[in-house]
N, C-alpha and C positions, 0 to 999 in steps of 0.2 A: 503494500499499500504507499503511495506515495505522501508525504507530509503535506499538510494543509497548505495551499498557496503555492505550491511547488511543481503543480502540473503544467506540460506544455513549455518548461524550461529547466535549464541545467543548472545544477546547483554547483558554486564555486566549491574548491577544495577545503579552503577553512568550512564552509556551512557545512559540508558533509562531515568534516572532522567533528566538528560542535554535535552533528546529530547523532555520531556513534558515542561520542563522551555521553551524551544526554540518555543513551541507552544503558550505559553502565551504571551512571547515577541513577537511572530507575528502576534498579536492580538486576538488569541484564549484562552481568560482567561478561559472559562468554560470547554472547552476540556482539558486544561491543569491541572484545579482542579480535574477534574475526574480521568484522567490518573494516578495522583500524589496519588489521595485517595487509588486507587486501588495499587498502589506501595507500599505505608505505609504499608498496610495489609501484603502485600508479605515479605517487610522488616521484619516486628515485628515477622512474623510466623518464619522467617529463622534464626533471629539474637536475638530477644529480643527489649522490647520497648526503652531499655536503650543504643542500641548501636548506634555508630557513624553513621553508614549509616541509620537506623531507625530514627534518630533526623534530618538529613541533610534532608529527603526525607519529613518528617513532617513539617519542615521548610517551603520548597518550598508549599507544599500541603496547608499550612493554608496561604501563600500569596498568590495563585492564588485563593482561595476561596474567600479571600477578595475583589480581584481585580474584580472577576466576580460578585461581589454585596452582599457578606456576611460579612459586618465587625463585626458583632457580633461574628459570629463563629470564623473569624480570630483572635479576640481580645482575645476569651477564649482560643482558642489554643496556642497562645504565653504568655498569662498568664501562661500556664502550661508549656509551653516548657523552659522557661528560666532558671527556677530552674534547670531543666534535664540538660541544656547546660552548667551551671555552675557546675554541677556534672560530668559531662562527660567532657568537654575540659578545664576548668577552669574559672575563674572569669573574666578573662580578654583576653581571647583567642578572635580574631577576629571574630569565629562565634558566641562565646556569647555575644560581643558587637553588632553583626547586630542582633539578636534575641532580644535584649534589646532595639535596635532602631525601629525593627518592632512592638514589644509590644507598644511602645510609639505611633507610627503612628495609629495602630489598635484601641488603646484605645480611640483617638480622634474622627476617624471614626465611633465608635462605640456609641459617644457620651459624652465621658469624658474627654473634653478638660484640664480640669485642672490636672487630671492624666496625661494626655500626656505632657504638659508643663514640669511637674515634671520629669517625665522618662527621657525627653530631657536635661534638666538642669543637671540632676546627670550624665548623659552619657557623657555628650559635653567633660568634664575634661579628662574622663578615654579614650577616642578616642583619644582625643589629645597627650596623655601621651605614649598610645599604638602605634599609627599609626602616630602621627606627626598632626601639628598644619593644613597643609595645604592638608593633605591626602582628596580626594574626600570624603570618607566616613564620616570623621571628617565635612568636610563642608556639606555634607547633614544632619546631626545632628544639626549642627549650623543654617541652612534652617529651617530645622523643628521647632527648638526650638522658632525661630523668629515667623513663621507661627502661632503656639498655644498660644504663647505670644499675638499675636494680636486678637485671636478668644476669649481669655480671660479677653480682655478690655484694654491691656496695649499696645495700638497701635503706641503710641511716640515711646516707647522703641525698638517697633517691626520695626518701618520704620529706626529708626537708625543702628539695627543691619542689615536690610536687604540693606541698601544703602551701607554699609562696604563690606558686603558678595559680592555684585554685583561687587564693584570694583575690589575686590580680584578675583572671579571667571573671569570676562573679561581679568585681566592679566595673569592667569594660562592657560585658557581654549580657550579664544577666545570670542567674542560677539554672536558667531551665536551657540554655544555648548548647548546642552538641558539643562543641569545645569544651565548657565547662563541665558537662558531665561526664566526658571520656575522662579528663584530669581527676574529676571527684571519684570516677570508678578506680582509677589505678592507686590513688592514694587510700580507699578502702581496702583494696586488694594486698596492697602492702601491711596494712594494719593488721588485718587476717594472718598474714605471713608472718607478723613479727608477735604474735602471741594474744590477740584480742578478736578472736574470730568472730565473736557473738556480737560485739559493737560493729564489725564489719558487715556481718550479714543484714544487721538491720539497716545501715547505710546503703548497701546495695540494693533491698527490696525498693527503697524510695527511688534510687537510681533507675533500676529496671521499670518502674512505673512511670518515670519522667521519660525516659529514652521512649517508651513504647508511645506516648503522645506525641512527642516531638519527631520521632524518626520513624516509628510505626514498629508493631511486635515484631516482625519478621526481618527488621533492619540487621544486618551483620553485626552491627556495634551493639544493638539491644541484646542478640542472642550471645555475644559474648560476655556482657553484663550477668546473663541467667548462668551460663558457665562459671563464673567467679561467685556468684550466690552460692550456686551449689557445692562447690569446693569449701566456701566457710562455713556453709551448715553443716558438712561432714567433719571439719575440723573443731567446730564448737560442740560435737558428741552426736550428731545426728546421719551417722553413714547411711540409715536407711533412706531418709528424706533427701539426700545427696543424691544417691542410686535411683531414686524414682524420678526426680527432676531432671537429671541426665540422661534417664531411658525417654522421656519425652523429647528434651533439647536434642538428642541425636537423630530422632526421626525427623525433627523440625529442619535439622541441618542438612540433614540430606535431601530432603525436598526443597528446599530454599537454595542452598549452596552446591549441592552435588554430593555424592556418595563418596568422591575421590577428594574432596577440598579439603588443604591441611586442617582448617578450623573443625570441619566435621570430624577428622581424624582425632584431633585433640580431644572433643569430648569424647569419642569411643575409648581412647585410652583412660581417661578421668572416670568413666563409667566401670571400666574393668577394676580402677583402683577401690572405688568404693563398693563395689560387689564383693571384692575380696575380704573387705574391711567388714562386711555384713556376715562373712562367712560362707559366702558362695564361692570359694576358690575354683572349683571346677568349670564354672560357669565363665570365670574372669580369665581363666588360663585359654580357654576355647575363644574367647574375643581376642585376647591378645596375639593367638597363634593366626586369626585371620586377619589381624590389623598390620601385623610387623612387616608382610610382604608390600602392602599396599604403602605404609609409610616410607619404605625404603624405595619403592618405586616413584613415590611423588616427589621425594626430598632428598633420596641418596642415604647410602648406607650409613655416612659417617654425621650425620644430622644428630643433633643433640635429643631430638624427639625419638628419632630410631632407637638411640642408645638408650632412653628412658623406658622405651617398652620392652627392650631387650632384658635390660636389668630387671624390671618388674616380673617378667615373664620367669627369668630363672630364680628369683626369690619365691614367687609362687610355686615354681616346680621343685624346688627343694623342700619348701612347706609341705607339700603334700607327699613327699617322701620317693 
């Protein structure tokens, strides 16, 4: 179906790129990635691989490939794109800085959390200088730096950064802005990890409801918050509630994000963990045996999530004797 108002005329390449991007933002990441992949080939044939239009289209194509479930491909694409953006736009152009931010994000999602933290650490002062300390893009890099610091074991530092960022985002954007809510979620998640899962769960319940209103109940970010809520409930002493919630969440993620998406596989692993905590060790082992080859195929054998599933499977296997 042609978009309204486009019948009888050819859309420009930027307009077609924007339409494909809108598909992704509307929840159709796979369709967006496919459309943009075709558009990249067309741009490169027409303009050359180093042309601005080709680079901007390839940037979006890489982003939506990652969102559709291929973080390894996205990281490899941005690894190559960043040098091309620097050559084409300049080292401090906002397009270049966005590509730098994306490289950090997808490097972490592909498994290299230390590189992700370092990329964000070096990018943050550049974005602050070029765009301003309180620009939304600068704050997104600040959020990501805190996130990757937590993932590399610096949880106290990350907690302090997130608390300051949450106050700032609340002041600038309001308490129910999507950026404010995602920082509130990460702060609550850390609260649960650092020994207060009951209070964290109460905060996450409020965040899930707010994200459901603002983003939609099946938005990937909302589903991510339900995942963290389930984990905190388990940590607070309710493994049965955690397992029940994750059973429902796994079905929802399979439907909305696909059975092979890394986030779906994350909830699958978490479900196996809490089923084992409930005493259903055999069921958990069976789940992990099915999950592990899928994780290896999507993320690569050396990814930290694959190692986590391998270690849990070995532990449960030893427990069964």
